[in-house]
C-alpha positions as CSV (number, residue, x, y, z in Angstrom):
1,M,11.1,31.2,-28.0
2,A,11.6,27.6,-27.2
3,P,10.2,26.2,-23.9
4,F,12.6,25.5,-21.1
5,R,14.0,22.0,-21.4
6,T,16.4,20.2,-19.0
7,T,18.7,17.7,-20.4
8,V,18.6,14.4,-18.6
9,S,21.0,11.7,-19.4
10,R,19.7,8.3,-20.5
11,R,21.0,6.7,-17.3
12,D,19.4,9.3,-15.1
13,F,16.1,8.9,-17.0
14,R,16.2,5.1,-16.5
15,E,16.9,5.6,-12.8
16,L,14.0,8.1,-12.5
17,M,11.6,5.7,-14.2
18,A,12.8,2.8,-12.1
19,L,12.0,4.9,-9.0
20,E,8.6,5.8,-10.3
21,R,7.8,2.1,-11.1
22,T,8.9,1.2,-7.5
23,H,6.7,3.9,-6.0
24,M,3.7,2.7,-8.1
25,A,4.3,-0.9,-7.0
26,N,4.4,0.2,-3.4
27,E,1.0,2.0,-3.9
28,R,-0.4,-1.1,-5.6
29,T,0.7,-3.2,-2.6
30,M,-1.0,-0.8,-0.2
31,L,-4.2,-1.0,-2.2
32,A,-4.0,-4.8,-2.0
33,Y,-3.8,-4.6,1.8
34,V,-6.8,-2.3,1.8
35,R,-8.8,-4.6,-0.5
36,T,-8.0,-7.6,1.7
37,A,-8.9,-5.7,4.9
38,M,-12.2,-4.6,3.4
39,T,-13.0,-8.1,2.4
40,L,-12.3,-9.4,5.9
41,V,-14.3,-6.7,7.6
42,V,-17.3,-7.1,5.2
43,A,-17.2,-10.9,5.6
44,G,-17.1,-10.5,9.4
45,F,-20.1,-8.1,9.5
46,S,-22.0,-10.4,7.0
47,L,-21.5,-13.4,9.2
48,I,-22.7,-11.5,12.2
49,Q,-25.7,-10.1,10.5
50,F,-27.0,-13.1,8.5
51,F,-26.2,-16.0,10.7
52,R,-27.5,-16.4,14.3
53,D,-25.5,-19.5,15.2
54,N,-22.8,-18.6,17.8
55,F,-20.0,-20.2,15.8
56,F,-20.6,-17.9,12.8
57,V,-21.1,-14.8,15.1
58,W,-17.7,-15.5,16.8
59,V,-16.0,-16.1,13.4
60,G,-17.4,-12.7,12.3
61,V,-16.4,-11.0,15.5
62,T,-12.9,-12.4,14.9
63,L,-12.7,-11.3,11.2
64,V,-13.4,-7.7,11.9
65,P,-10.4,-6.9,14.1
66,I,-8.2,-9.0,11.8
67,G,-9.3,-6.9,8.9
68,V,-8.5,-3.7,10.8
69,G,-5.1,-5.2,11.7
70,V,-4.4,-6.0,8.1
71,V,-5.0,-2.4,7.0
72,V,-2.9,-1.0,9.8
73,A,-0.1,-3.4,8.9
74,G,-0.3,-2.4,5.3
75,W,-0.2,1.3,6.1
76,L,2.8,0.8,8.3
77,R,4.6,-1.2,5.6
78,Y,3.7,1.5,3.0
79,R,5.1,4.3,5.2
80,Q,8.3,2.3,5.9
81,K,8.9,1.5,2.2
82,T,8.2,5.1,1.2
83,A,10.6,6.5,3.8
84,H,13.2,4.0,2.7
85,M,12.8,4.9,-1.0
86,S,13.0,8.6,-0.1
87,Q,16.2,8.1,1.9
88,D,17.7,6.1,-1.0
89,A,16.7,8.8,-3.5
90,E,18.3,11.5,-1.4
91,A,21.5,9.5,-0.9
92,D,21.8,8.9,-4.7
93,S,21.1,12.5,-5.8
94,P,24.1,14.6,-6.7
95,E,24.5,17.8,-4.8
């Protein structure tokens, strides 16, 4: 007995793959936000820990909340784009 196969047209397959590529690009962008935020937070804590000059401490204290803000902004952007892609996919799907 042959396994169950669905027939998908070439156009539908291309659209499905385009949607997958877009989803993966959105995930890569979110990871870039996380990477940037981690770098800012680690740099901030490093400046606070290793330098005792007030200037470096204040720069470090400034970098930590900026890093937190970057990851929050990236997460919000990721959620917005994902919701937008889901709405577009639902609107394009035949019923």
